C-alpha positions as a printed NumPy array, in Angstrom:
array([[ 20.314,  -3.78 ,  40.502],
       [ 23.774,  -4.673,  41.948],
       [ 22.724,  -8.281,  42.78 ],
       [ 22.22 , -11.495,  40.779],
       [ 18.636, -11.542,  41.701],
       [ 16.262, -10.22 ,  38.741],
       [ 12.46 ,  -9.392,  38.783],
       [  9.98 ,  -8.555,  36.319],
       [  6.307,  -7.865,  36.152],
       [  4.201, -10.805,  34.734],
       [  2.24 ,  -8.662,  32.302],
       [  2.984,  -5.232,  30.901],
       [ -0.484,  -3.956,  31.847],
       [  0.322,  -4.835,  35.7  ],
       [  3.556,  -2.9  ,  35.237],
       [  1.596,   0.002,  33.722],
       [ -1.028,  -0.125,  36.646],
       [  1.779,  -0.011,  38.956],
       [  3.191,   3.016,  37.442],
       [ -0.052,   4.677,  37.499],
       [ -0.135,   4.313,  41.208],
       [  2.823,   6.415,  41.549],
       [  1.825,   9.815,  42.047],
       [  2.906,  11.995,  38.909],
       [  4.815,  14.432,  41.013],
       [  6.805,  11.654,  42.567],
       [  7.884,  10.126,  39.146],
       [ 10.813,  12.056,  38.057],
       [ 12.791,  11.27 ,  41.503],
       [ 11.862,   7.727,  40.88 ],
       [ 13.381,   7.564,  37.186],
       [ 16.468,   9.539,  38.617],
       [ 16.929,   7.063,  41.222],
       [ 16.624,   4.142,  38.81 ],
       [ 18.898,   5.835,  36.288],
       [ 21.608,   6.246,  39.24 ],
       [ 21.191,   2.753,  40.141],
       [ 21.662,   1.462,  36.595],
       [ 24.584,   3.732,  35.93 ],
       [ 26.316,   2.375,  39.041],
       [ 25.771,  -1.092,  37.994],
       [ 26.805,  -0.403,  34.461],
       [ 29.959,   1.257,  35.799],
       [ 30.782,  -1.877,  38.184],
       [ 30.502,  -4.351,  35.466],
       [ 31.931,  -1.85 ,  32.714],
       [ 28.558,  -2.074,  30.669],
       [ 27.984,   1.577,  30.101],
       [ 28.16 ,   1.313,  26.35 ],
       [ 25.905,  -1.626,  26.321],
       [ 23.369,  -0.29 ,  28.583],
       [ 23.478,   3.583,  27.749],
       [ 20.03 ,   3.804,  26.116],
       [ 18.392,   2.205,  29.104],
       [ 20.295,   4.345,  31.644],
       [ 19.756,   7.585,  29.683],
       [ 16.105,   6.94 ,  29.346],
       [ 15.764,   6.699,  32.884],
       [ 17.94 ,   9.752,  33.773],
       [ 16.212,  11.994,  31.136],
       [ 12.808,  11.46 ,  32.81 ],
       [ 14.403,  12.854,  35.858],
       [ 16.68 ,  15.38 ,  34.417],
       [ 14.849,  18.354,  35.853],
       [ 16.382,  17.21 ,  39.366],
       [ 19.73 ,  17.056,  38.17 ],
       [ 21.67 ,  20.149,  39.35 ],
       [ 25.146,  19.029,  40.52 ],
       [ 27.464,  20.052,  37.712],
       [ 29.434,  16.912,  37.531],
       [ 26.476,  14.653,  37.08 ],
       [ 24.976,  17.133,  34.556],
       [ 27.973,  16.929,  32.417],
       [ 28.213,  13.246,  32.778],
       [ 24.453,  13.194,  31.73 ],
       [ 25.148,  15.486,  28.742],
       [ 27.949,  12.943,  27.597],
       [ 25.681,   9.97 ,  28.047],
       [ 23.081,  11.786,  25.856],
       [ 25.635,  12.471,  23.152],
       [ 26.774,   8.92 ,  22.984],
       [ 23.039,   7.882,  22.742],
       [ 22.511,  10.391,  20.072],
       [ 25.366,   9.524,  17.932],
       [ 24.575,   5.623,  18.22 ],
       [ 20.94 ,   6.523,  17.198],
       [ 22.179,   8.31 ,  14.046],
       [ 24.457,   5.314,  13.115],
       [ 21.454,   3.378,  13.569],
       [ 19.285,   5.697,  11.264],
       [ 17.092,   6.337,  14.389],
       [ 17.178,  10.182,  13.595],
       [ 14.111,  10.745,  15.7  ],
       [ 15.313,   8.995,  18.647],
       [ 18.736,  10.708,  17.996],
       [ 17.169,  14.471,  18.368],
       [ 15.605,  13.495,  21.596],
       [ 18.914,  12.386,  23.161],
       [ 21.07 ,  15.31 ,  21.649],
       [ 18.597,  17.983,  22.641],
       [ 18.531,  16.482,  26.368],
       [ 22.055,  16.558,  26.207],
       [ 22.476,  20.267,  25.104],
       [ 19.925,  21.229,  27.832],
       [ 22.214,  19.847,  30.589],
       [ 24.93 ,  22.24 ,  29.629],
       [ 24.765,  25.942,  31.069],
       [ 25.457,  28.805,  28.427],
       [ 28.831,  29.438,  29.899],
       [ 29.748,  25.797,  29.663],
       [ 28.915,  25.572,  25.944],
       [ 32.028,  25.614,  23.758],
       [ 34.258,  26.374,  26.75 ],
       [ 37.742,  24.916,  26.502],
       [ 36.806,  22.085,  29.14 ],
       [ 33.601,  21.068,  27.212],
       [ 34.46 ,  22.249,  23.693],
       [ 34.583,  18.705,  22.015],
       [ 31.318,  17.621,  23.481],
       [ 29.582,  20.857,  22.415],
       [ 30.732,  20.677,  19.009],
       [ 29.73 ,  16.881,  18.593],
       [ 26.209,  17.692,  20.2  ],
       [ 25.327,  20.483,  17.955],
       [ 26.939,  18.991,  14.752],
       [ 24.999,  15.704,  15.198],
       [ 21.834,  17.738,  15.885],
       [ 22.128,  19.656,  12.714],
       [ 22.451,  16.298,  11.017],
       [ 19.446,  14.814,  12.795],
       [ 17.365,  18.124,  12.285],
       [ 18.227,  17.704,   8.352],
       [ 17.058,  14.026,   8.12 ],
       [ 13.827,  14.753,  10.112],
       [ 13.348,  17.832,   7.419],
       [ 13.534,  20.555,  10.298],
       [ 15.311,  23.086,   7.963],
       [ 14.981,  26.04 ,  10.014],
       [ 16.569,  24.058,  13.016],
       [ 19.452,  23.065,  10.984],
       [ 20.414,  26.657,  10.417],
       [ 19.828,  27.463,  13.988],
       [ 22.192,  24.454,  15.082],
       [ 25.004,  25.688,  12.405],
       [ 24.523,  29.315,  13.831],
       [ 25.558,  28.218,  17.337],
       [ 28.652,  26.325,  15.821],
       [ 29.695,  29.324,  13.776],
       [ 29.818,  31.309,  16.812],
       [ 31.289,  28.738,  19.138],
       [ 33.837,  26.887,  17.023],
       [ 37.609,  27.439,  17.482],
       [ 38.572,  26.711,  14.189],
       [ 37.026,  26.813,  10.523],
       [ 37.761,  23.008,  10.067],
       [ 35.269,  22.309,  13.007],
       [ 32.586,  24.152,  11.188],
       [ 32.773,  22.114,   8.106],
       [ 30.557,  19.306,   9.131],
       [ 27.838,  21.432,  10.091],
       [ 27.997,  23.555,   6.973],
       [ 27.584,  20.183,   4.844],
       [ 24.366,  19.794,   6.357],
       [ 23.502,  23.434,   6.052],
       [ 24.017,  23.277,   2.206],
       [ 22.264,  20.017,   1.664],
       [ 19.302,  21.808,   3.68 ],
       [ 19.454,  24.518,   1.309],
       [ 19.542,  22.095,  -1.807],
       [ 16.654,  19.986,  -0.66 ],
       [ 14.635,  23.27 ,  -0.082],
       [ 15.57 ,  24.174,  -3.89 ],
       [ 17.494,  27.201,  -2.532],
       [ 20.378,  26.525,  -4.877],
       [ 21.959,  29.838,  -4.986],
       [ 22.273,  29.874,  -1.235],
       [ 23.66 ,  26.308,  -1.294],
       [ 26.317,  27.341,  -3.846],
       [ 27.3  ,  30.639,  -2.06 ],
       [ 27.831,  28.874,   1.241],
       [ 29.783,  26.142,  -0.572],
       [ 32.097,  28.527,  -2.326],
       [ 32.537,  30.849,   0.795],
       [ 33.759,  27.635,   2.645],
       [ 36.035,  26.769,  -0.156],
       [ 37.503,  30.08 ,  -0.151],
       [ 38.184,  30.012,   3.617],
       [ 40.042,  26.502,   2.689],
       [ 42.225,  28.177,   0.213],
       [ 40.327,  27.153,  -2.846],
       [ 39.007,  29.81 ,  -5.137],
       [ 36.75 ,  29.846,  -8.242],
       [ 35.98 ,  32.439, -10.714],
       [ 32.441,  34.17 , -10.394],
       [ 31.538,  32.703, -13.785],
       [ 33.12 ,  30.618, -16.519],
       [ 32.971,  30.813, -20.08 ],
       [ 34.04 ,  28.409, -22.821],
       [ 37.598,  29.188, -23.057],
       [ 37.966,  28.97 , -19.22 ],
       [ 36.151,  25.747, -19.295],
       [ 38.385,  24.365, -22.073],
       [ 41.479,  25.265, -20.359],
       [ 40.77 ,  23.646, -16.99 ],
       [ 39.594,  20.465, -18.787],
       [ 43.13 ,  20.377, -20.588],
       [ 44.811,  20.844, -17.321],
       [ 42.84 ,  17.99 , -15.893],
       [ 43.573,  15.734, -18.928],
       [ 47.168,  16.381, -18.595],
       [ 47.263,  15.304, -14.988],
       [ 45.275,  12.128, -15.948],
       [ 47.568,  11.339, -19.068],
       [ 49.22 ,   7.824, -18.889],
       [ 47.326,   6.897, -15.864],
       [ 45.364,   3.529, -16.262],
       [ 42.767,   2.631, -14.138],
       [ 45.089,   0.424, -12.038],
       [ 47.295,   3.308, -11.269],
       [ 44.564,   5.272, -10.411],
       [ 43.092,   2.726,  -7.821],
       [ 46.591,   2.835,  -6.264],
       [ 46.325,   6.336,  -5.383],
       [ 47.492,   7.074,  -1.691],
       [ 45.037,   8.066,   0.803],
       [ 44.22 ,  11.53 ,   1.295],
       [ 45.335,  12.752,   4.798],
       [ 45.254,  16.536,   4.419],
       [ 42.146,  17.755,   6.608],
       [ 41.638,  20.823,   4.457],
       [ 41.588,  18.942,   1.428],
       [ 39.306,  16.417,   2.743],
       [ 36.987,  19.213,   3.71 ],
       [ 37.112,  20.822,   0.384],
       [ 36.345,  17.545,  -1.194],
       [ 33.019,  17.529,   0.961],
       [ 32.083,  20.906,  -0.156],
       [ 32.957,  20.288,  -3.86 ],
       [ 30.543,  17.239,  -3.644],
       [ 27.687,  19.3  ,  -2.476],
       [ 28.277,  22.106,  -4.854],
       [ 28.152,  19.876,  -7.706],
       [ 24.8  ,  18.907,  -7.628],
       [ 23.457,  22.283,  -7.093],
       [ 25.633,  23.783, -10.098],
       [ 23.861,  21.267, -12.122],
       [ 20.709,  22.864, -11.763],
       [ 21.37 ,  26.781, -11.167],
       [ 25.272,  27.377, -12.144],
       [ 26.061,  25.174, -14.955],
       [ 28.94 ,  27.161, -16.366],
       [ 30.658,  26.275, -12.983],
       [ 29.919,  22.666, -13.005],
       [ 32.821,  21.371, -15.149],
       [ 35.292,  23.433, -13.049],
       [ 34.067,  21.814,  -9.988],
       [ 34.47 ,  18.523, -11.16 ],
       [ 37.878,  19.058, -12.517],
       [ 38.829,  20.402,  -9.388],
       [ 37.881,  17.36 ,  -7.634],
       [ 39.791,  15.102,  -9.913],
       [ 42.854,  17.059,  -9.454],
       [ 42.824,  17.303,  -5.779],
       [ 42.6  ,  13.523,  -5.828],
       [ 45.6  ,  13.111,  -8.025],
       [ 47.697,  15.625,  -6.205],
       [ 46.799,  14.775,  -2.487],
       [ 45.546,  11.459,  -2.68 ],
       [ 42.301,   9.587,  -2.886],
       [ 39.317,   9.469,  -0.151],
       [ 35.84 ,   8.069,  -0.495],
       [ 34.67 ,  11.017,  -2.244],
       [ 37.078,  10.569,  -5.056],
       [ 34.579,   7.726,  -6.2  ],
       [ 32.114,  10.523,  -6.739],
       [ 34.884,  12.767,  -8.385],
       [ 35.467,  10.16 , -11.012],
       [ 31.926,   9.405, -11.794],
       [ 31.16 ,  13.104, -12.316],
       [ 34.175,  13.228, -14.601],
       [ 32.73 ,  10.362, -16.535],
       [ 29.568,  12.176, -16.606],
       [ 31.309,  15.305, -18.017],
       [ 33.159,  13.242, -20.614],
       [ 29.952,  11.592, -21.737],
       [ 27.08 ,  14.052, -21.273],
       [ 28.89 ,  17.166, -22.082],
       [ 32.044,  16.281, -24.037],
       [ 30.462,  13.477, -25.941],
       [ 33.184,  10.842, -25.161],
       [ 30.914,   7.966, -24.167],
       [ 33.309,   5.289, -24.076],
       [ 35.875,   7.559, -21.991],
       [ 32.916,   8.727, -19.693],
       [ 31.807,   4.985, -19.202],
       [ 35.492,   3.91 , -18.339],
       [ 35.554,   6.577, -15.719],
       [ 32.   ,   5.617, -14.511],
       [ 33.372,   2.216, -13.808],
       [ 36.369,   3.018, -12.149],
       [ 34.432,   5.121,  -9.767],
       [ 32.091,   2.117,  -9.004],
       [ 35.305,   0.079,  -8.243],
       [ 36.241,   2.95 ,  -5.801],
       [ 33.355,   2.289,  -3.773],
       [ 34.849,  -0.982,  -2.693],
       [ 38.232,   0.654,  -1.616],
       [ 36.687,   2.531,   1.458],
       [ 34.329,   1.524,   4.149],
       [ 32.443,   5.006,   4.189],
       [ 29.357,   4.532,   2.391],
       [ 28.466,   8.122,   2.515],
       [ 28.531,   8.679,  -1.252],
       [ 27.638,   5.23 ,  -2.523],
       [ 24.171,   6.472,  -3.252],
       [ 24.954,   9.454,  -5.311],
       [ 27.909,   7.39 ,  -7.254],
       [ 25.645,   4.555,  -7.992],
       [ 22.562,   6.62 ,  -9.307],
       [ 25.058,   9.113, -11.201],
       [ 26.365,   6.197, -13.046],
       [ 23.381,   4.16 , -13.969],
       [ 21.354,   7.413, -14.828],
       [ 23.686,   9.631, -16.615],
       [ 26.326,   7.641, -17.862],
       [ 25.218,   3.687, -18.406],
       [ 22.17 ,   4.429, -20.884],
       [ 24.394,   6.273, -23.169],
       [ 26.73 ,   3.343, -23.492],
       [ 25.888,  -0.123, -24.138],
       [ 23.106,  -0.35 , -21.306],
       [ 19.253,  -0.522, -22.152],
       [ 17.144,   2.017, -19.943],
       [ 15.319,  -1.274, -18.618],
       [ 18.868,  -2.67 , -17.429],
       [ 19.44 ,   0.496, -15.118],
       [ 16.219,   0.019, -13.135],
       [ 17.226,  -2.403, -10.494],
       [ 20.628,  -0.432,  -9.775],
       [ 18.651,   2.862,  -9.595],
       [ 16.235,   1.438,  -7.172],
       [ 19.49 ,   0.013,  -5.011],
       [ 20.569,   3.493,  -4.853],
       [ 17.698,   4.581,  -3.025],
       [ 18.33 ,   1.985,  -0.471],
       [ 21.78 ,   2.772,  -0.019],
       [ 20.837,   6.738,   0.523],
       [ 18.217,   5.827,   2.895],
       [ 20.632,   3.624,   4.974],
       [ 22.921,   6.497,   5.504],
       [ 20.341,   9.363,   5.862],
       [ 21.139,  10.892,   2.409],
       [ 17.663,  11.623,   1.421],
       [ 18.062,  13.888,  -1.25 ],
       [ 20.274,  11.484,  -3.254],
       [ 18.115,   8.666,  -2.292],
       [ 15.219,  10.527,  -3.997],
       [ 17.23 ,  11.218,  -7.008],
       [ 17.606,   7.296,  -7.41 ],
       [ 14.113,   6.689,  -6.998],
       [ 13.119,   9.272,  -9.432],
       [ 15.304,   8.034, -12.276],
       [ 14.135,   4.463, -11.713],
       [ 10.426,   5.56 , -12.124],
       [ 11.234,   7.963, -15.02 ],
       [ 13.353,   5.094, -17.054],
       [ 10.679,   2.781, -16.337],
       [  8.16 ,   5.059, -18.045],
       [ 10.685,   5.635, -21.053],
       [ 10.971,   1.716, -21.145],
       [  7.627,   1.07 , -21.639],
       [  6.34 ,   0.073, -18.269],
       [  2.587,  -0.012, -17.76 ],
       [  1.45 ,   3.58 , -17.255],
       [ -0.89 ,   2.433, -14.076],
       [  2.304,   0.87 , -12.434],
       [  4.198,   4.111, -13.238],
       [  1.448,   6.214, -11.822],
       [  1.537,   4.374,  -8.473],
       [  5.329,   4.82 ,  -8.294],
       [  5.041,   8.713,  -9.017],
       [  2.472,   9.035,  -6.393],
       [  4.917,   7.308,  -3.866],
       [  7.792,   9.674,  -5.016],
       [  5.781,  12.84 ,  -4.483],
       [  5.024,  11.866,  -0.963],
       [  8.594,  10.904,  -0.477],
       [  9.626,  14.306,  -1.735],
       [  6.957,  16.111,   0.6  ],
       [  8.383,  14.019,   3.619],
       [ 12.043,  14.999,   2.829],
       [ 11.15 ,  18.609,   2.181],
       [ 12.334,  18.391,  -1.237],
       [ 10.133,  20.911,  -3.081],
       [ 12.005,  21.118,  -6.281],
       [ 11.994,  17.531,  -6.99 ],
       [  8.231,  17.441,  -6.135],
       [  7.315,  19.796,  -8.659],
       [  9.379,  18.242, -11.31 ],
       [  7.529,  14.928, -10.428],
       [  4.143,  16.328, -10.617],
       [  4.811,  17.502, -14.219],
       [  5.601,  13.822, -15.213],
       [  2.55 ,  12.657, -13.033],
       [  0.28 ,  14.845, -14.9  ],
       [  1.798,  13.893, -18.159],
       [  1.06 ,  10.178, -17.316],
       [ -2.441,  10.939, -16.115],
       [ -3.19 ,  12.653, -19.5  ],
       [ -1.887,   9.63 , -21.522],
       [ -4.203,   7.575, -19.427],
       [ -7.137,   9.707, -20.419],
       [ -7.519,  11.489, -17.011],
       [ -7.657,  14.903, -18.01 ],
       [ -9.988,  17.203, -20.067],
       [ -7.181,  18.264, -22.438],
       [ -4.611,  15.745, -23.212],
       [ -2.272,  18.326, -24.689],
       [ -2.294,  20.668, -21.573],
       [ -0.459,  19.678, -18.068],
       [ -3.571,  20.701, -16.326],
       [ -5.503,  18.342, -13.87 ],
       [ -5.492,  16.554, -10.595],
       [ -1.712,  16.708, -10.374],
       [ -0.712,  20.262, -11.341],
       [ -1.679,  23.144, -13.274],
       [  1.   ,  24.385, -15.654],
       [ -0.226,  27.921, -15.554],
       [  0.305,  28.152, -11.822],
       [  3.673,  26.14 , -11.694],
       [  6.154,  28.886, -11.476],
       [  4.622,  30.509,  -8.469],
       [  6.308,  28.165,  -6.365],
       [  9.445,  27.819,  -8.281],
       [ 12.763,  29.55 ,  -6.881],
       [ 14.096,  32.08 ,  -9.554],
       [ 17.371,  29.998, -10.004],
       [ 15.464,  26.854, -10.781],
       [ 13.193,  28.463, -13.447],
       [ 15.269,  27.345, -16.368],
       [ 15.622,  23.94 , -15.148],
       [ 11.862,  23.185, -14.339],
       [ 10.956,  25.003, -17.758],
       [ 13.025,  22.723, -19.777],
       [ 11.304,  19.605, -18.204],
       [  7.888,  21.176, -18.654],
       [  8.62 ,  21.894, -22.335],
       [  9.655,  18.313, -22.86 ],
       [  6.536,  16.738, -21.412],
       [  4.38 ,  19.086, -23.195],
       [  6.359,  18.111, -26.315],
       [  6.059,  14.469, -25.564],
       [  2.179,  14.726, -25.319],
       [  1.88 ,  16.775, -28.534],
       [  3.992,  14.024, -30.249],
       [  1.801,  11.276, -28.826],
       [ -1.472,  12.909, -30.171],
       [  0.129,  13.846, -33.614],
       [ -0.069,  17.551, -32.953],
       [  3.193,  18.062, -35.304],
       [  2.866,  21.775, -35.342],
       [  2.673,  22.047, -31.607],
       [  5.68 ,  19.657, -31.359],
       [  7.697,  22.19 , -33.663],
       [  6.634,  24.961, -31.891],
       [  7.928,  23.645, -28.484],
       [ 10.893,  22.406, -29.885],
       [ 11.947,  25.692, -31.336],
       [ 11.86 ,  27.163, -27.65 ],
       [ 14.069,  24.191, -26.234],
       [ 16.012,  22.825, -29.199],
       [ 19.284,  24.48 , -28.002],
       [ 18.474,  25.07 , -24.68 ],
       [ 17.227,  21.605, -23.337],
       [ 20.538,  19.703, -23.791],
       [ 22.645,  22.471, -22.296],
       [ 20.238,  22.602, -19.362],
       [ 19.741,  19.021, -18.694],
       [ 22.999,  17.356, -20.033],
       [ 23.044,  13.634, -19.285],
       [ 19.135,  13.37 , -19.081],
       [ 17.772,  10.724, -21.44 ],
       [ 15.099,  13.208, -22.399],
       [ 17.841,  14.759, -24.569],
       [ 17.329,  11.651, -26.989],
       [ 13.759,  11.643, -26.788],
       [ 13.455,  15.53 , -27.409],
       [ 15.57 ,  14.973, -30.982],
       [ 13.525,  11.946, -31.688],
       [ 10.238,  13.715, -31.377],
       [ 11.373,  16.684, -32.878],
       [ 12.594,  14.818, -35.941],
       [  9.493,  12.619, -36.361],
       [  7.279,  16.   , -36.12 ],
       [  9.535,  17.539, -38.989],
       [  9.005,  14.346, -41.19 ],
       [  5.325,  14.545, -40.699],
       [  5.171,  18.147, -41.545],
       [  7.645,  17.707, -44.542],
       [  4.992,  15.372, -45.864],
       [  2.403,  17.873, -46.183],
       [  4.898,  20.636, -47.467],
       [  8.467,  20.251, -48.611],
       [ 10.353,  22.637, -46.553],
       [ 14.234,  23.209, -46.144],
       [ 13.572,  23.975, -42.596],
       [ 12.047,  20.678, -41.971],
       [ 14.506,  18.604, -43.695],
       [ 17.297,  20.335, -41.914],
       [ 15.744,  19.458, -38.512],
       [ 15.239,  15.77 , -39.972],
       [ 18.947,  15.538, -40.932],
       [ 20.24 ,  16.896, -37.679],
       [ 18.227,  14.279, -35.784],
       [ 19.245,  11.339, -37.945],
       [ 22.818,  12.428, -37.571],
       [ 22.641,  12.791, -33.61 ],
       [ 20.632,   9.556, -33.344],
       [ 23.132,   7.675, -35.554],
       [ 26.016,   8.646, -33.163],
       [ 23.793,   7.797, -30.106],
       [ 22.793,   4.391, -31.622],
       [ 26.36 ,   3.276, -32.222],
       [ 27.06 ,   3.566, -28.484],
       [ 23.615,   2.605, -27.112],
       [ 21.931,   0.364, -29.678],
       [ 19.272,  -1.133, -27.197],
       [ 17.983,   2.334, -26.689],
       [ 18.581,   4.306, -30.015],
       [ 18.638,   1.901, -32.798],
       [ 15.021,   1.516, -33.636],
       [ 14.442,   5.333, -33.035],
       [ 17.18 ,   5.918, -35.714],
       [ 15.525,   3.21 , -38.063],
       [ 12.272,   4.923, -37.948],
       [ 13.608,   8.22 , -38.561],
       [ 15.476,   6.897, -41.569],
       [ 12.217,   5.214, -42.688],
       [ 10.301,   8.566, -42.528],
       [ 12.981,  10.351, -44.217],
       [ 13.022,   7.818, -47.122],
       [  9.164,   8.054, -47.301],
       [  9.188,  11.807, -47.717],
       [ 11.834,  11.46 , -50.2  ],
       [ 10.073,   8.811, -52.483],
       [ 12.352,   6.09 , -51.731],
       [  9.739,   3.599, -51.293],
       [ 11.641,   0.403, -51.451],
       [ 14.173,   1.761, -48.905],
       [ 11.423,   2.981, -46.717],
       [  9.654,  -0.551, -46.599],
       [ 12.916,  -2.059, -45.39 ],
       [ 13.489,   0.718, -42.889],
       [ 10.119,   0.271, -41.38 ],
       [ 10.378,  -3.474, -41.125],
       [ 13.86 ,  -3.051, -39.498],
       [ 12.392,  -0.389, -37.12 ],
       [  9.439,  -2.587, -36.24 ],
       [ 11.797,  -5.552, -35.42 ],
       [ 14.313,  -3.282, -33.497],
       [ 11.378,  -1.554, -31.583],
       [ 10.141,  -4.989, -30.502],
       [ 13.336,  -6.19 , -29.279],
       [ 13.891,  -2.843, -27.31 ],
       [ 10.98 ,  -3.676, -25.256],
       [  9.742,  -0.16 , -25.328],
       [  6.114,  -0.871, -25.944],
       [  5.261,   2.737, -26.631],
       [  8.046,   3.111, -29.256],
       [  6.749,   0.004, -30.869],
       [  3.227,   1.127, -31.001],
       [  4.429,   4.386, -32.371],
       [  6.457,   2.597, -35.194],
       [  3.46 ,   0.644, -36.183],
       [  1.416,   3.676, -36.216],
       [  3.707,   5.467, -38.525],
       [  4.164,   2.498, -40.65 ],
       [  0.471,   2.108, -40.985],
       [  0.312,   5.683, -42.629],
       [  3.234,   4.906, -44.966],
       [  1.505,   1.658, -46.171],
       [ -1.856,   3.668, -46.509],
       [ -0.218,   6.132, -48.756],
       [  0.998,   3.312, -50.871],
       [ -2.544,   1.819, -51.262],
       [ -1.904,  -1.258, -49.149],
       [ -4.946,  -1.015, -47.017],
       [ -4.517,  -4.463, -45.64 ],
       [ -1.276,  -3.896, -43.913],
       [ -2.15 ,  -0.334, -43.143],
       [ -5.221,  -1.467, -41.115],
       [ -3.373,  -4.387, -39.454],
       [ -0.835,  -2.024, -38.35 ],
       [ -3.227,   0.488, -36.998],
       [ -4.882,  -2.335, -35.023],
       [ -1.648,  -3.411, -33.425],
       [ -0.634,   0.252, -32.745],
       [ -4.157,   0.47 , -31.021],
       [ -3.527,  -2.636, -28.931],
       [ -0.108,  -1.574, -27.919],
       [ -1.217,   1.587, -26.615],
       [ -3.918,  -0.223, -24.792],
       [ -1.411,  -2.56 , -23.185],
       [  0.822,   0.453, -22.216],
       [ -2.218,   1.988, -20.693],
       [ -2.453,   5.014, -22.747],
       [ -5.975,   5.049, -22.983],
       [ -6.227,   8.483, -24.466],
       [ -4.125,   7.643, -27.392],
       [ -5.755,   4.44 , -28.07 ],
       [ -9.148,   6.132, -28.003],
       [ -7.663,   8.694, -30.383],
       [ -6.74 ,   5.867, -32.876],
       [-10.187,   4.208, -32.372],
       [-12.167,   7.449, -33.106],
       [-10.017,   8.232, -36.233],
       [ -9.862,   4.802, -37.854],
       [-12.929,   3.062, -35.862],
       [-13.851,   0.779, -38.851],
       [-10.534,  -0.029, -39.976],
       [ -9.269,  -0.973, -36.638],
       [-12.608,  -3.153, -35.908],
       [-12.252,  -4.992, -39.109],
       [ -8.573,  -5.609, -38.72 ],
       [ -8.808,  -7.037, -35.15 ],
       [-11.176,  -9.728, -36.564],
       [ -8.358, -10.816, -39.323],
       [ -6.611, -14.094, -38.343],
       [ -3.043, -12.245, -38.987],
       [ -3.84 ,  -9.785, -36.145],
       [ -4.854, -12.439, -33.678],
       [ -1.724, -14.438, -34.452],
       [  0.548, -11.384, -33.73 ],
       [ -1.044, -11.012, -30.546],
       [ -0.629, -14.642, -29.491],
       [  2.988, -14.511, -30.782],
       [  3.569, -11.407, -28.982],
       [  2.542, -12.849, -25.558],
       [  4.61 , -15.526, -26.339],
       [  7.472, -12.783, -26.891],
       [  8.121, -14.108, -30.51 ],
       [  8.245, -11.584, -33.342],
       [  6.01 , -12.74 , -36.414],
       [  6.725, -12.511, -39.833],
       [  4.111, -10.609, -41.723],
       [  5.259, -11.508, -45.384],
       [  1.684, -12.481, -46.258],
       [ -1.852, -11.376, -44.896]])
């Protein structure tokens, strides 16, 4: 140090042996001496920034011997630099070590004193961030409490409150998160009503639409930069509250989004404006039903990401668009998967584990709905559950366990395929671990996967019973979720099956509503909904005795289901078509279709369902599998060619 001569040990083990020869009691002084020499050399060559980690690592091993005030303060500052740089590199465990060492260098009287205010604030704010990413939630609260007591002004508290709200949301404590966020907004001069009815939402929507009137995408891209610190802070709070309101306070959800958009229009855009516009697109699409307009604002939001260097909201913006907007307009579910996986990477890179997990969750869920093999889906679900545990995200862990058990049931790994009970979870005990404000959200998800299982195993009365509990509430509780489409689809098919047994106005009403909704969705998202619409129409024609129309509709549904790539939907369509042709007396076609359905369920990995078909139609399926037409079908399917079954 201080000269051009450099020496090093010939081998790490030699260095370790030499170190062991130094008495333990003498080591702190040795490290302190080395740290001081490294610091002196770095100051001489202006290399402190470059060598900060090397210097601090030595100093910290001897920090118990640092008593002189000037050196203590300087070491605290060096630890702050090392901690902040570690956070920038996503090395959050190392960051905590440096930040805590920095805090320990300051005496109580020095913390948040005028002379050391900036350093104290940065040390504790960064500590709150690092504790959050390391899932030490109680430590986040402790750091925020220190800042709240010591901060000179409210704006200085905002960054730490952001981490506190994320901490609450990660733990599923949505009421705490929302309350903290709205309290902060009130201090920033932005108020919200305690609750919002339909008229309040409509008025706020019209107010926002008026502000947007005449503003093209190009004009919106040219908005000036937001510079008012209080408004930037408000945007941060609104960003966080949005996700929590989705789960626990949906009456306030549109108001939060509308306020973000209007703040951007009035005070200029910042990086969070991208999120404001994608959320506005979500509201237009999922809640208002304006799919084209929602898609427009979603695409606008993605273009906003390129405008700002800050990548804090890239993950949430990307997964919101591809999970809640794209599937409803032009994009197939399978087309969203890579984008959703990419959003996970974007989130992890900036320590946004909450949104990273959402991106990963939707990529797996939409893979499930797209016909991905169940064994692969199960592997992905296992990984997500572990991620949720490591991130301290209890709410999403519970949701993933529901889906995991559903997949296990389909694969035949449960005693009762209709009950969500097994190695992953027990539905009877589920709500013991769910916070009260999250019960409705989790309940609707539970209802849906129970309904999916009942539908798959042809328990049509059970489907209708579950649908009666969730037909109105599911779409309100889970707007934008694609399970809204699937719920309507399964509900309509169950009503068709029951209408065959007894002609009931109630069943026909459910069918008509299902067809009407699916027709609208298929107009905007044919790759996801067209084959579902065609199957519903085929079933409705069948129960009305329109056999010729039904035949054409079944054939069209089979073709569309094959093109969709959704293996389970194609299997379902063959199964339902088989029952129709059996009733017509066409046993050959019926048996062939049952055999194909059986094989498709096997290929999907739904062993419990394929076993059910084998059990109910054993002889029929076995004989049909020997026929040349079935074998040709499987060969052509493997080559991705849809065969023509004009003759047997």
